[in-house]
All heavy atoms as a GROMACS GRO file, in nm:
protein
  629
    1MET      N    1   0.085  -0.117   0.000
    1MET     CA    2   0.000   0.000   0.000
    1MET      C    3   0.090   0.124   0.000
    1MET      O    4   0.170   0.142   0.091
    1MET     CB    5  -0.089  -0.002   0.123
    1MET     CG    6  -0.168   0.124   0.138
    1MET     SD    7  -0.291   0.118   0.266
    1MET     CE    8  -0.419   0.035   0.182
    2THR      N    9   0.077   0.203  -0.102
    2THR     CA   10   0.159   0.325  -0.112
    2THR      C   11   0.073   0.448  -0.136
    2THR      O   12   0.127   0.555  -0.160
    2THR     CB   13   0.262   0.312  -0.225
    2THR    OG1   14   0.193   0.290  -0.348
    2THR    CG2   15   0.358   0.198  -0.199
    3GLY      N   16  -0.058   0.434  -0.129
    3GLY     CA   17  -0.147   0.548  -0.148
    3GLY      C   18  -0.197   0.600  -0.014
    3GLY      O   19  -0.160   0.552   0.092
    4GLY      N   20  -0.281   0.701  -0.022
    4GLY     CA   21  -0.340   0.760   0.098
    4GLY      C   22  -0.233   0.820   0.190
    4GLY      O   23  -0.143   0.887   0.145
    5VAL      N   24  -0.246   0.792   0.316
    5VAL     CA   25  -0.152   0.848   0.415
    5VAL      C   26  -0.010   0.794   0.392
    5VAL      O   27   0.088   0.862   0.420
    5VAL     CB   28  -0.203   0.822   0.558
    5VAL    CG1   29  -0.191   0.677   0.595
    5VAL    CG2   30  -0.130   0.909   0.657
    6TYR      N   31   0.001   0.674   0.336
    6TYR     CA   32   0.132   0.614   0.312
    6TYR      C   33   0.206   0.682   0.197
    6TYR      O   34   0.325   0.659   0.179
    6TYR     CB   35   0.119   0.464   0.286
    6TYR     CG   36   0.078   0.389   0.409
    6TYR    CD1   37  -0.055   0.358   0.432
    6TYR    CD2   38   0.171   0.353   0.504
    6TYR    CE1   39  -0.093   0.291   0.546
    6TYR    CE2   40   0.134   0.286   0.619
    6TYR     CZ   41   0.002   0.255   0.639
    6TYR     OH   42  -0.035   0.189   0.754
    7ALA      N   43   0.138   0.762   0.119
    7ALA     CA   44   0.205   0.839   0.014
    7ALA      C   45   0.283   0.956   0.074
    7ALA      O   46   0.372   1.010   0.009
    7ALA     CB   47   0.102   0.891  -0.087
    8ARG      N   48   0.249   0.995   0.196
    8ARG     CA   49   0.319   1.106   0.261
    8ARG      C   50   0.413   1.062   0.372
    8ARG      O   51   0.516   1.121   0.394
    8ARG     CB   52   0.218   1.205   0.318
    8ARG     CG   53   0.139   1.275   0.210
    8ARG     CD   54   0.067   1.396   0.255
    8ARG     NE   55   0.131   1.521   0.282
    8ARG     CZ   56   0.214   1.589   0.204
    8ARG    NH1   57   0.255   1.538   0.094
    8ARG    NH2   58   0.257   1.707   0.238
    9TRP      N   59   0.372   0.960   0.448
    9TRP     CA   60   0.451   0.913   0.561
    9TRP      C   61   0.471   0.763   0.552
    9TRP      O   62   0.376   0.689   0.529
    9TRP     CB   63   0.383   0.945   0.693
    9TRP     CG   64   0.370   1.090   0.719
    9TRP    CD1   65   0.471   1.179   0.741
    9TRP    CD2   66   0.249   1.164   0.724
    9TRP    NE1   67   0.418   1.304   0.759
    9TRP    CE2   68   0.282   1.298   0.750
    9TRP    CE3   69   0.115   1.131   0.709
    9TRP    CZ2   70   0.188   1.398   0.762
    9TRP    CZ3   71   0.021   1.230   0.720
    9TRP    CH2   72   0.058   1.361   0.746
   10ARG      N   73   0.593   0.720   0.576
   10ARG     CA   74   0.622   0.578   0.572
   10ARG      C   75   0.572   0.508   0.698
   10ARG      O   76   0.539   0.391   0.697
   10ARG     CB   77   0.774   0.557   0.560
   10ARG     CG   78   0.808   0.432   0.488
   10ARG     CD   79   0.955   0.410   0.467
   10ARG     NE   80   1.035   0.527   0.452
   10ARG     CZ   81   1.164   0.532   0.484
   10ARG    NH1   82   1.225   0.427   0.530
   10ARG    NH2   83   1.233   0.642   0.468
   11HIS      N   84   0.567   0.580   0.808
   11HIS     CA   85   0.526   0.522   0.937
   11HIS      C   86   0.419   0.609   1.002
   11HIS      O   87   0.443   0.670   1.107
   11HIS     CB   88   0.646   0.511   1.031
   11HIS     CG   89   0.759   0.432   0.977
   11HIS    ND1   90   0.755   0.295   0.965
   11HIS    CD2   91   0.879   0.471   0.928
   11HIS    CE1   92   0.868   0.253   0.913
   11HIS    NE2   93   0.945   0.357   0.889
   12PRO      N   94   0.299   0.616   0.945
   12PRO     CA   95   0.199   0.708   1.001
   12PRO      C   96   0.157   0.672   1.144
   12PRO      O   97   0.130   0.761   1.224
   12PRO     CB   98   0.081   0.697   0.904
   12PRO     CG   99   0.102   0.571   0.830
   12PRO     CD  100   0.250   0.547   0.827
   13MET      N  101   0.158   0.544   1.177
   13MET     CA  102   0.121   0.505   1.313
   13MET      C  103   0.223   0.560   1.413
   13MET      O  104   0.186   0.614   1.518
   13MET     CB  105   0.114   0.353   1.324
   13MET     CG  106   0.082   0.304   1.464
   13MET     SD  107   0.085   0.125   1.480
   13MET     CE  108   0.259   0.090   1.466
   14TYR      N  109   0.351   0.548   1.380
   14TYR     CA  110   0.454   0.597   1.471
   14TYR      C  111   0.455   0.750   1.477
   14TYR      O  112   0.485   0.806   1.583
   14TYR     CB  113   0.592   0.544   1.431
   14TYR     CG  114   0.605   0.396   1.454
   14TYR    CD1  115   0.619   0.308   1.348
   14TYR    CD2  116   0.600   0.344   1.582
   14TYR    CE1  117   0.630   0.171   1.369
   14TYR    CE2  118   0.610   0.208   1.605
   14TYR     CZ  119   0.625   0.123   1.498
   14TYR     OH  120   0.636  -0.012   1.521
   15ILE      N  121   0.423   0.816   1.368
   15ILE     CA  122   0.412   0.962   1.369
   15ILE      C  123   0.304   1.004   1.469
   15ILE      O  124   0.324   1.094   1.551
   15ILE     CB  125   0.380   1.016   1.228
   15ILE    CG1  126   0.489   0.982   1.129
   15ILE    CG2  127   0.353   1.166   1.233
   15ILE    CD1  128   0.620   1.051   1.150
   16ALA      N  129   0.190   0.936   1.465
   16ALA     CA  130   0.080   0.967   1.558
   16ALA      C  131   0.122   0.939   1.703
   16ALA      O  132   0.092   1.019   1.793
   16ALA     CB  133  -0.044   0.885   1.522
   17ILE      N  134   0.192   0.829   1.725
   17ILE     CA  135   0.237   0.798   1.861
   17ILE      C  136   0.338   0.901   1.909
   17ILE      O  137   0.334   0.943   2.025
   17ILE     CB  138   0.293   0.655   1.868
   17ILE    CG1  139   0.182   0.553   1.841
   17ILE    CG2  140   0.355   0.628   2.005
   17ILE    CD1  141   0.232   0.411   1.823
   18TRP      N  142   0.429   0.943   1.819
   18TRP     CA  143   0.526   1.046   1.857
   18TRP      C  144   0.455   1.176   1.895
   18TRP      O  145   0.492   1.241   1.994
   18TRP     CB  146   0.625   1.074   1.744
   18TRP     CG  147   0.752   0.999   1.755
   18TRP    CD1  148   0.798   0.904   1.669
   18TRP    CD2  149   0.853   1.011   1.856
   18TRP    NE1  150   0.920   0.855   1.712
   18TRP    CE2  151   0.955   0.920   1.826
   18TRP    CE3  152   0.864   1.089   1.971
   18TRP    CZ2  153   1.069   0.906   1.905
   18TRP    CZ3  154   0.977   1.076   2.050
   18TRP    CH2  155   1.077   0.985   2.017
   19LEU      N  156   0.355   1.215   1.818
   19LEU     CA  157   0.281   1.338   1.851
   19LEU      C  158   0.215   1.328   1.987
   19LEU      O  159   0.219   1.423   2.066
   19LEU     CB  160   0.177   1.367   1.743
   19LEU     CG  161   0.232   1.417   1.611
   19LEU    CD1  162   0.121   1.427   1.508
   19LEU    CD2  163   0.302   1.551   1.629
   20SER      N  164   0.156   1.214   2.016
   20SER     CA  165   0.093   1.199   2.148
   20SER      C  166   0.198   1.193   2.259
   20SER      O  167   0.178   1.246   2.368
   20SER     CB  168   0.003   1.076   2.152
   20SER     OG  169   0.078   0.958   2.141
   21ALA      N  170   0.313   1.130   2.231
   21ALA     CA  171   0.419   1.122   2.332
   21ALA      C  172   0.476   1.260   2.363
   21ALA      O  173   0.506   1.292   2.478
   21ALA     CB  174   0.530   1.029   2.285
   22LEU      N  175   0.491   1.342   2.260
   22LEU     CA  176   0.546   1.476   2.281
   22LEU      C  177   0.448   1.570   2.351
   22LEU      O  178   0.490   1.664   2.417
   22LEU     CB  179   0.591   1.535   2.148
   22LEU     CG  180   0.710   1.464   2.084
   22LEU    CD1  181   0.737   1.518   1.944
   22LEU    CD2  182   0.834   1.475   2.171
   23THR      N  183   0.320   1.545   2.336
   23THR     CA  184   0.221   1.630   2.404
   23THR      C  185   0.181   1.577   2.541
   23THR      O  186   0.122   1.650   2.620
   23THR     CB  187   0.095   1.647   2.318
   23THR    OG1  188   0.039   1.519   2.291
   23THR    CG2  189   0.126   1.719   2.188
   24GLN      N  190   0.213   1.454   2.570
   24GLN     CA  191   0.174   1.394   2.697
   24GLN      C  192   0.222   1.475   2.818
   24GLN      O  193   0.146   1.491   2.914
   24GLN     CB  194   0.222   1.250   2.707
   24GLN     CG  195   0.184   1.187   2.838
   24GLN     CD  196   0.124   1.050   2.820
   24GLN    OE1  197   0.094   1.009   2.710
   24GLN    NE2  198   0.106   0.983   2.930
   25PRO      N  199   0.348   1.524   2.822
   25PRO     CA  200   0.388   1.603   2.939
   25PRO      C  201   0.300   1.725   2.964
   25PRO      O  202   0.285   1.770   3.076
   25PRO     CB  203   0.531   1.645   2.906
   25PRO     CG  204   0.580   1.542   2.811
   25PRO     CD  205   0.460   1.502   2.731
   26LEU      N  206   0.237   1.776   2.859
   26LEU     CA  207   0.148   1.891   2.875
   26LEU      C  208   0.010   1.850   2.925
   26LEU      O  209  -0.062   1.932   2.981
   26LEU     CB  210   0.133   1.964   2.741
   26LEU     CG  211   0.263   2.013   2.678
   26LEU    CD1  212   0.237   2.066   2.539
   26LEU    CD2  213   0.329   2.117   2.766
   27LEU      N  214  -0.026   1.725   2.904
   27LEU     CA  215  -0.159   1.678   2.941
   27LEU      C  216  -0.166   1.611   3.077
   27LEU      O  217  -0.271   1.608   3.140
   27LEU     CB  218  -0.209   1.579   2.834
   27LEU     CG  219  -0.219   1.635   2.693
   27LEU    CD1  220  -0.250   1.523   2.594
   27LEU    CD2  221  -0.323   1.744   2.686
   28VAL      N  222  -0.054   1.557   3.123
   28VAL     CA  223  -0.050   1.486   3.250
   28VAL      C  224  -0.011   1.586   3.360
   28VAL      O  225   0.075   1.670   3.340
   28VAL     CB  226   0.051   1.369   3.243
   28VAL    CG1  227   0.064   1.299   3.375
   28VAL    CG2  228   0.008   1.272   3.136
   29HIS      N  229  -0.072   1.574   3.474
   29HIS     CA  230  -0.045   1.669   3.582
   29HIS      C  231   0.091   1.648   3.647
   29HIS      O  232   0.138   1.734   3.719
   29HIS     CB  233  -0.155   1.661   3.689
   29HIS     CG  234  -0.287   1.709   3.637
   29HIS    ND1  235  -0.313   1.842   3.612
   29HIS    CD2  236  -0.399   1.642   3.603
   29HIS    CE1  237  -0.435   1.855   3.567
   29HIS    NE2  238  -0.490   1.734   3.560
   30ASN      N  239   0.155   1.535   3.621
   30ASN     CA  240   0.287   1.509   3.675
   30ASN      C  241   0.386   1.518   3.559
   30ASN      O  242   0.391   1.430   3.472
   30ASN     CB  243   0.290   1.369   3.738
   30ASN     CG  244   0.422   1.338   3.803
   30ASN    OD1  245   0.525   1.392   3.766
   30ASN    ND2  246   0.418   1.249   3.901
   31LEU      N  247   0.466   1.623   3.555
   31LEU     CA  248   0.557   1.648   3.443
   31LEU      C  249   0.659   1.536   3.425
   31LEU      O  250   0.688   1.495   3.313
   31LEU     CB  251   0.629   1.782   3.462
   31LEU     CG  252   0.714   1.829   3.346
   31LEU    CD1  253   0.629   1.850   3.222
   31LEU    CD2  254   0.787   1.956   3.382
   32VAL      N  255   0.711   1.481   3.534
   32VAL     CA  256   0.811   1.374   3.525
   32VAL      C  257   0.747   1.249   3.464
   32VAL      O  258   0.802   1.189   3.371
   32VAL     CB  259   0.871   1.342   3.664
   32VAL    CG1  260   0.961   1.220   3.657
   32VAL    CG2  261   0.947   1.463   3.717
   33ALA      N  262   0.632   1.210   3.516
   33ALA     CA  263   0.564   1.092   3.462
   33ALA      C  264   0.524   1.114   3.316
   33ALA      O  265   0.536   1.022   3.234
   33ALA     CB  266   0.441   1.060   3.546
   34GLY      N  267   0.482   1.234   3.283
   34GLY     CA  268   0.445   1.263   3.146
   34GLY      C  269   0.564   1.259   3.052
   34GLY      O  270   0.552   1.214   2.937
   35ALA      N  271   0.679   1.305   3.100
   35ALA     CA  272   0.798   1.309   3.016
   35ALA      C  273   0.861   1.170   2.997
   35ALA      O  274   0.936   1.151   2.902
   35ALA     CB  275   0.900   1.406   3.075
   36LEU      N  276   0.832   1.076   3.084
   36LEU     CA  277   0.892   0.942   3.073
   36LEU      C  278   0.847   0.868   2.947
   36LEU      O  279   0.914   0.774   2.903
   36LEU     CB  280   0.862   0.860   3.197
   36LEU     CG  281   0.940   0.901   3.321
   36LEU    CD1  282   0.896   0.816   3.440
   36LEU    CD2  283   1.089   0.888   3.299
   37VAL      N  284   0.737   0.908   2.888
   37VAL     CA  285   0.690   0.842   2.766
   37VAL      C  286   0.783   0.874   2.648
   37VAL      O  287   0.794   0.793   2.556
   37VAL     CB  288   0.544   0.881   2.736
   37VAL    CG1  289   0.533   1.021   2.683
   37VAL    CG2  290   0.482   0.782   2.639
   38ILE      N  291   0.853   0.985   2.652
   38ILE     CA  292   0.940   1.022   2.540
   38ILE      C  293   1.058   0.926   2.525
   38ILE      O  294   1.080   0.874   2.415
   38ILE     CB  295   0.985   1.170   2.552
   38ILE    CG1  296   0.861   1.259   2.540
   38ILE    CG2  297   1.090   1.205   2.447
   38ILE    CD1  298   0.884   1.404   2.571
   39PRO      N  299   1.135   0.893   2.630
   39PRO     CA  300   1.240   0.793   2.611
   39PRO      C  301   1.185   0.654   2.579
   39PRO      O  302   1.248   0.578   2.505
   39PRO     CB  303   1.317   0.793   2.742
   39PRO     CG  304   1.246   0.881   2.835
   39PRO     CD  305   1.142   0.955   2.761
   40ALA      N  306   1.068   0.623   2.631
   40ALA     CA  307   1.007   0.493   2.598
   40ALA      C  308   0.973   0.487   2.449
   40ALA      O  309   0.998   0.386   2.383
   40ALA     CB  310   0.882   0.471   2.682
   41MET      N  311   0.920   0.594   2.395
   41MET     CA  312   0.889   0.598   2.252
   41MET      C  313   1.016   0.596   2.169
   41MET      O  314   1.020   0.532   2.064
   41MET     CB  315   0.806   0.722   2.221
   41MET     CG  316   0.765   0.733   2.078
   41MET     SD  317   0.671   0.589   2.023
   41MET     CE  318   0.698   0.602   1.848
   42ALA      N  319   1.119   0.664   2.215
   42ALA     CA  320   1.248   0.664   2.141
   42ALA      C  321   1.304   0.522   2.136
   42ALA      O  322   1.354   0.479   2.031
   42ALA     CB  323   1.346   0.759   2.208
   43ALA      N  324   1.295   0.449   2.246
   43ALA     CA  325   1.343   0.311   2.247
   43ALA      C  326   1.261   0.225   2.150
   43ALA      O  327   1.317   0.145   2.074
   43ALA     CB  328   1.335   0.254   2.388
   44LEU      N  329   1.131   0.242   2.151
   44LEU     CA  330   1.045   0.168   2.059
   44LEU      C  331   1.084   0.200   1.914
   44LEU      O  332   1.098   0.111   1.831
   44LEU     CB  333   0.898   0.204   2.083
   44LEU     CG  334   0.799   0.146   1.982
   44LEU    CD1  335   0.786  -0.004   2.001
   44LEU    CD2  336   0.664   0.214   1.999
   45TRP      N  337   1.102   0.328   1.886
   45TRP     CA  338   1.137   0.372   1.750
   45TRP      C  339   1.271   0.313   1.707
   45TRP      O  340   1.284   0.262   1.596
   45TRP     CB  341   1.141   0.525   1.746
   45TRP     CG  342   1.182   0.581   1.615
   45TRP    CD1  343   1.307   0.618   1.576
   45TRP    CD2  344   1.098   0.605   1.502
   45TRP    NE1  345   1.306   0.665   1.448
   45TRP    CE2  346   1.178   0.658   1.400
   45TRP    CE3  347   0.962   0.588   1.479
   45TRP    CZ2  348   1.128   0.694   1.276
   45TRP    CZ3  349   0.912   0.625   1.355
   45TRP    CH2  350   0.994   0.676   1.257
   46LEU      N  351   1.369   0.318   1.795
   46LEU     CA  352   1.503   0.271   1.759
   46LEU      C  353   1.513   0.119   1.750
   46LEU      O  354   1.595   0.067   1.674
   46LEU     CB  355   1.605   0.324   1.860
   46LEU     CG  356   1.625   0.475   1.858
   46LEU    CD1  357   1.713   0.518   1.975
   46LEU    CD2  358   1.684   0.521   1.727
   47LEU      N  359   1.430   0.049   1.824
   47LEU     CA  360   1.436  -0.098   1.823
   47LEU      C  361   1.341  -0.160   1.720
   47LEU      O  362   1.375  -0.257   1.654
   47LEU     CB  363   1.405  -0.153   1.961
   47LEU     CG  364   1.505  -0.116   2.071
   47LEU    CD1  365   1.454  -0.162   2.206
   47LEU    CD2  366   1.640  -0.176   2.041
   48ARG      N  367   1.222  -0.107   1.707
   48ARG     CA  368   1.119  -0.171   1.626
   48ARG      C  369   1.122  -0.130   1.479
   48ARG      O  370   1.106  -0.214   1.391
   48ARG     CB  371   0.982  -0.140   1.687
   48ARG     CG  372   0.869  -0.207   1.617
   48ARG     CD  373   0.878  -0.358   1.630
   48ARG     NE  374   0.775  -0.416   1.545
   48ARG     CZ  375   0.782  -0.534   1.490
   48ARG    NH1  376   0.886  -0.611   1.513
   48ARG    NH2  377   0.686  -0.580   1.416
   49VAL      N  378   1.140  -0.003   1.451
   49VAL     CA  379   1.132   0.045   1.313
   49VAL      C  380   1.237  -0.021   1.224
   49VAL      O  381   1.204  -0.064   1.112
   49VAL     CB  382   1.136   0.198   1.306
   49VAL    CG1  383   1.154   0.248   1.164
   49VAL    CG2  384   1.008   0.256   1.366
   50PRO      N  385   1.363  -0.034   1.265
   50PRO     CA  386   1.459  -0.104   1.178
   50PRO      C  387   1.418  -0.248   1.147
   50PRO      O  388   1.440  -0.296   1.035
   50PRO     CB  389   1.590  -0.100   1.257
   50PRO     CG  390   1.576   0.018   1.345
   50PRO     CD  391   1.431   0.024   1.381
   51GLN      N  392   1.356  -0.317   1.243
   51GLN     CA  393   1.308  -0.452   1.217
   51GLN      C  394   1.198  -0.452   1.112
   51GLN      O  395   1.195  -0.538   1.023
   51GLN     CB  396   1.257  -0.516   1.346
   51GLN     CG  397   1.363  -0.543   1.448
   51GLN     CD  398   1.303  -0.593   1.579
   51GLN    OE1  399   1.182  -0.598   1.596
   51GLN    NE2  400   1.390  -0.632   1.671
   52GLU      N  401   1.107  -0.357   1.123
   52GLU     CA  402   0.998  -0.348   1.026
   52GLU      C  403   1.052  -0.312   0.887
   52GLU      O  404   1.006  -0.366   0.787
   52GLU     CB  405   0.895  -0.245   1.071
   52GLU     CG  406   0.816  -0.290   1.190
   52GLU     CD  407   0.714  -0.187   1.234
   52GLU    OE1  408   0.692  -0.087   1.161
   52GLU    OE2  409   0.655  -0.206   1.340
   53GLN      N  410   1.152  -0.223   0.884
   53GLN     CA  411   1.213  -0.186   0.755
   53GLN      C  412   1.276  -0.308   0.690
   53GLN      O  413   1.260  -0.330   0.570
   53GLN     CB  414   1.319  -0.079   0.776
   53GLN     CG  415   1.269   0.048   0.835
   53GLN     CD  416   1.227   0.148   0.731
   53GLN    OE1  417   1.257   0.136   0.613
   53GLN    NE2  418   1.155   0.248   0.774
   54ALA      N  419   1.348  -0.387   0.768
   54ALA     CA  420   1.414  -0.506   0.714
   54ALA      C  421   1.312  -0.607   0.664
   54ALA      O  422   1.330  -0.668   0.558
   54ALA     CB  423   1.503  -0.568   0.821
   55MET      N  424   1.203  -0.623   0.737
   55MET     CA  425   1.099  -0.715   0.696
   55MET      C  426   1.036  -0.670   0.563
   55MET      O  427   1.016  -0.753   0.472
   55MET     CB  428   0.990  -0.723   0.803
   55MET     CG  429   0.874  -0.812   0.766
   55MET     SD  430   0.731  -0.793   0.875
   55MET     CE  431   0.681  -0.627   0.836
   56MET      N  432   1.008  -0.542   0.551
   56MET     CA  433   0.948  -0.490   0.428
   56MET      C  434   1.046  -0.501   0.311
   56MET      O  435   1.005  -0.535   0.200
   56MET     CB  436   0.906  -0.344   0.448
   56MET     CG  437   0.798  -0.326   0.552
   56MET     SD  438   0.642  -0.397   0.503
   56MET     CE  439   0.584  -0.275   0.392
   57ARG      N  440   1.170  -0.475   0.337
   57ARG     CA  441   1.270  -0.485   0.231
   57ARG      C  442   1.286  -0.630   0.185
   57ARG      O  443   1.298  -0.657   0.066
   57ARG     CB  444   1.403  -0.431   0.282
   57ARG     CG  445   1.502  -0.410   0.175
   57ARG     CD  446   1.618  -0.334   0.230
   57ARG     NE  447   1.685  -0.269   0.121
   57ARG     CZ  448   1.804  -0.221   0.128
   57ARG    NH1  449   1.869  -0.226   0.242
   57ARG    NH2  450   1.860  -0.165   0.025
   58HIS      N  451   1.283  -0.723   0.279
   58HIS     CA  452   1.292  -0.865   0.245
   58HIS      C  453   1.171  -0.910   0.163
   58HIS      O  454   1.184  -0.984   0.066
   58HIS     CB  455   1.305  -0.949   0.372
   58HIS     CG  456   1.306  -1.096   0.349
   58HIS    ND1  457   1.414  -1.161   0.294
   58HIS    CD2  458   1.211  -1.189   0.370
   58HIS    CE1  459   1.385  -1.289   0.283
   58HIS    NE2  460   1.262  -1.308   0.329
   59ARG      N  461   1.055  -0.862   0.202
   59ARG     CA  462   0.931  -0.905   0.136
   59ARG      C  463   0.911  -0.841  -0.001
   59ARG      O  464   0.868  -0.906  -0.094
   59ARG     CB  465   0.812  -0.870   0.226
   59ARG     CG  466   0.678  -0.890   0.165
   59ARG     CD  467   0.605  -1.004   0.227
   59ARG     NE  468   0.464  -0.998   0.195
   59ARG     CZ  469   0.408  -1.080   0.108
   59ARG    NH1  470   0.481  -1.170   0.048
   59ARG    NH2  471   0.281  -1.073   0.082
   60PHE      N  472   0.943  -0.709  -0.014
   60PHE     CA  473   0.909  -0.637  -0.136
   60PHE      C  474   1.030  -0.594  -0.219
   60PHE      O  475   1.014  -0.545  -0.330
   60PHE     CB  476   0.823  -0.515  -0.102
   60PHE     CG  477   0.693  -0.552  -0.039
   60PHE    CD1  478   0.671  -0.530   0.096
   60PHE    CD2  479   0.592  -0.611  -0.112
   60PHE    CE1  480   0.551  -0.564   0.155
   60PHE    CE2  481   0.472  -0.647  -0.054
   60PHE     CZ  482   0.451  -0.624   0.080
   61GLY      N  483   1.151  -0.609  -0.168
   61GLY     CA  484   1.273  -0.584  -0.243
   61GLY      C  485   1.285  -0.447  -0.304
   61GLY      O  486   1.272  -0.345  -0.237
   62ALA      N  487   1.309  -0.442  -0.436
   62ALA     CA  488   1.334  -0.316  -0.507
   62ALA      C  489   1.214  -0.223  -0.502
   62ALA      O  490   1.232  -0.100  -0.501
   62ALA     CB  491   1.374  -0.345  -0.651
   63ASP      N  492   1.093  -0.278  -0.500
   63ASP     CA  493   0.974  -0.192  -0.490
   63ASP      C  494   0.975  -0.113  -0.360
   63ASP      O  495   0.940   0.005  -0.358
   63ASP     CB  496   0.846  -0.276  -0.499
   63ASP     CG  497   0.822  -0.332  -0.638
   63ASP    OD1  498   0.874  -0.273  -0.735
   63ASP    OD2  499   0.752  -0.433  -0.648
   64TYR      N  500   1.015  -0.178  -0.253
   64TYR     CA  501   1.020  -0.108  -0.124
   64TYR      C  502   1.133  -0.004  -0.123
   64TYR      O  503   1.116   0.105  -0.069
   64TYR     CB  504   1.036  -0.205  -0.008
   64TYR     CG  505   1.027  -0.136   0.126
   64TYR    CD1  506   0.908  -0.080   0.168
   64TYR    CD2  507   1.138  -0.124   0.209
   64TYR    CE1  508   0.899  -0.014   0.289
   64TYR    CE2  509   1.129  -0.058   0.331
   64TYR     CZ  510   1.009  -0.004   0.370
   64TYR     OH  511   1.000   0.062   0.490
   65ASP      N  512   1.246  -0.037  -0.185
   65ASP     CA  513   1.355   0.060  -0.194
   65ASP      C  514   1.311   0.185  -0.271
   65ASP      O  515   1.343   0.297  -0.231
   65ASP     CB  516   1.478  -0.002  -0.259
   65ASP     CG  517   1.545  -0.105  -0.169
   65ASP    OD1  518   1.529  -0.096  -0.046
   65ASP    OD2  519   1.614  -0.193  -0.223
   66ALA      N  520   1.236   0.166  -0.379
   66ALA     CA  521   1.184   0.280  -0.456
   66ALA      C  522   1.086   0.361  -0.371
   66ALA      O  523   1.088   0.485  -0.375
   66ALA     CB  524   1.118   0.231  -0.583
   67TYR      N  525   1.004   0.293  -0.295
   67TYR     CA  526   0.909   0.360  -0.206
   67TYR      C  527   0.983   0.441  -0.100
   67TYR      O  528   0.948   0.555  -0.072
   67TYR     CB  529   0.817   0.256  -0.141
   67TYR     CG  530   0.727   0.311  -0.035
   67TYR    CD1  531   0.622   0.395  -0.067
   67TYR    CD2  532   0.746   0.277   0.099
   67TYR    CE1  533   0.538   0.445   0.031
   67TYR    CE2  534   0.663   0.326   0.197
   67TYR     CZ  535   0.559   0.410   0.163
   67TYR     OH  536   0.478   0.459   0.260
   68ARG      N  537   1.089   0.383  -0.044
   68ARG     CA  538   1.168   0.454   0.057
   68ARG      C  539   1.232   0.580  -0.001
   68ARG      O  540   1.246   0.679   0.068
   68ARG     CB  541   1.277   0.363   0.112
   68ARG     CG  542   1.223   0.259   0.207
   68ARG     CD  543   1.332   0.173   0.260
   68ARG     NE  544   1.425   0.255   0.336
   68ARG     CZ  545   1.534   0.210   0.395
   68ARG    NH1  546   1.566   0.084   0.385
   68ARG    NH2  547   1.611   0.290   0.463
   69GLU      N  548   1.273   0.574  -0.126
   69GLU     CA  549   1.331   0.692  -0.190
   69GLU      C  550   1.227   0.800  -0.210
   69GLU      O  551   1.257   0.919  -0.201
   69GLU     CB  552   1.393   0.654  -0.325
   69GLU     CG  553   1.521   0.576  -0.312
   69GLU     CD  554   1.632   0.656  -0.244
   69GLU    OE1  555   1.646   0.776  -0.274
   69GLU    OE2  556   1.702   0.599  -0.159
   70ARG      N  557   1.105   0.760  -0.241
   70ARG     CA  558   0.997   0.855  -0.268
   70ARG      C  559   0.938   0.915  -0.141
   70ARG      O  560   0.902   1.031  -0.136
   70ARG     CB  561   0.889   0.782  -0.348
   70ARG     CG  562   0.791   0.869  -0.415
   70ARG     CD  563   0.697   0.791  -0.508
   70ARG     NE  564   0.615   0.693  -0.440
   70ARG     CZ  565   0.631   0.561  -0.448
   70ARG    NH1  566   0.727   0.510  -0.521
   70ARG    NH2  567   0.551   0.479  -0.384
   71VAL      N  568   0.929   0.833  -0.036
   71VAL     CA  569   0.866   0.876   0.089
   71VAL      C  570   0.968   0.865   0.201
   71VAL      O  571   1.015   0.756   0.232
   71VAL     CB  572   0.742   0.789   0.121
   71VAL    CG1  573   0.679   0.833   0.251
   71VAL    CG2  574   0.643   0.795   0.008
   72GLY      N  575   1.001   0.977   0.262
   72GLY     CA  576   1.098   0.977   0.370
   72GLY      C  577   1.041   0.917   0.497
   72GLY      O  578   0.922   0.891   0.509
   73ARG      N  579   1.126   0.898   0.593
   73ARG     CA  580   1.084   0.839   0.720
   73ARG      C  581   0.985   0.929   0.793
   73ARG      O  582   0.890   0.884   0.853
   73ARG     CB  583   1.206   0.813   0.808
   73ARG     CG  584   1.172   0.744   0.937
   73ARG     CD  585   1.293   0.711   1.015
   73ARG     NE  586   1.362   0.602   0.946
   73ARG     CZ  587   1.461   0.532   0.999
   73ARG    NH1  588   1.502   0.557   1.119
   73ARG    NH2  589   1.517   0.436   0.932
   74TRP      N  590   1.008   1.059   0.788
   74TRP     CA  591   0.924   1.154   0.860
   74TRP      C  592   0.827   1.228   0.770
   74TRP      O  593   0.743   1.302   0.818
   74TRP     CB  594   1.010   1.254   0.936
   74TRP     CG  595   1.084   1.190   1.046
   74TRP    CD1  596   1.213   1.151   1.044
   74TRP    CD2  597   1.033   1.153   1.174
   74TRP    NE1  598   1.248   1.093   1.164
   74TRP    CE2  599   1.139   1.094   1.246
   74TRP    CE3  600   0.910   1.166   1.235
   74TRP    CZ2  601   1.123   1.048   1.375
   74TRP    CZ3  602   0.894   1.119   1.364
   74TRP    CH2  603   1.000   1.061   1.432
   75GLY      N  604   0.840   1.213   0.639
   75GLY     CA  605   0.749   1.281   0.549
   75GLY      C  606   0.792   1.268   0.404
   75GLY      O  607   0.902   1.221   0.375
   76ALA      N  608   0.704   1.311   0.313
   76ALA     CA  609   0.731   1.299   0.170
   76ALA      C  610   0.851   1.385   0.132
   76ALA      O  611   0.869   1.496   0.182
   76ALA     CB  612   0.608   1.339   0.091
   77ARG      N  613   0.930   1.331   0.043
   77ARG     CA  614   1.045   1.407  -0.010
   77ARG      C  615   1.001   1.484  -0.131
   77ARG      O  616   0.914   1.442  -0.206
   77ARG     CB  617   1.158   1.311  -0.045
   77ARG     CG  618   1.214   1.244   0.077
   77ARG     CD  619   1.328   1.154   0.041
   77ARG     NE  620   1.380   1.097   0.164
   77ARG     CZ  621   1.443   0.982   0.171
   77ARG    NH1  622   1.464   0.912   0.061
   77ARG    NH2  623   1.486   0.935   0.285
   78SER      N  624   1.064   1.596  -0.154
   78SER     CA  625   1.027   1.679  -0.270
   78SER      C  626   1.085   1.624  -0.397
   78SER      O  627   1.186   1.569  -0.405
   78SER     CB  628   1.078   1.820  -0.253
   78SER     OG  629   1.035   1.873  -0.131
   0.00000   0.00000   0.00000
């Protein structure tokens, strides 16, 4: 699937989670507890996303490489 939201973002689910993680300290009444979600999300991003990238590359090969060139990790490339 390379249309819709995936035409702009390679990882739309993680983008949404990052947005919620970055706003959580503003929403939780305990700043320390709210801020702890940021390193947890960073660990998830650093550990899980490379595994997913490798799986997609193994499954789709050159098509996935072309998709990666067209759509950046954080947003569409010009």
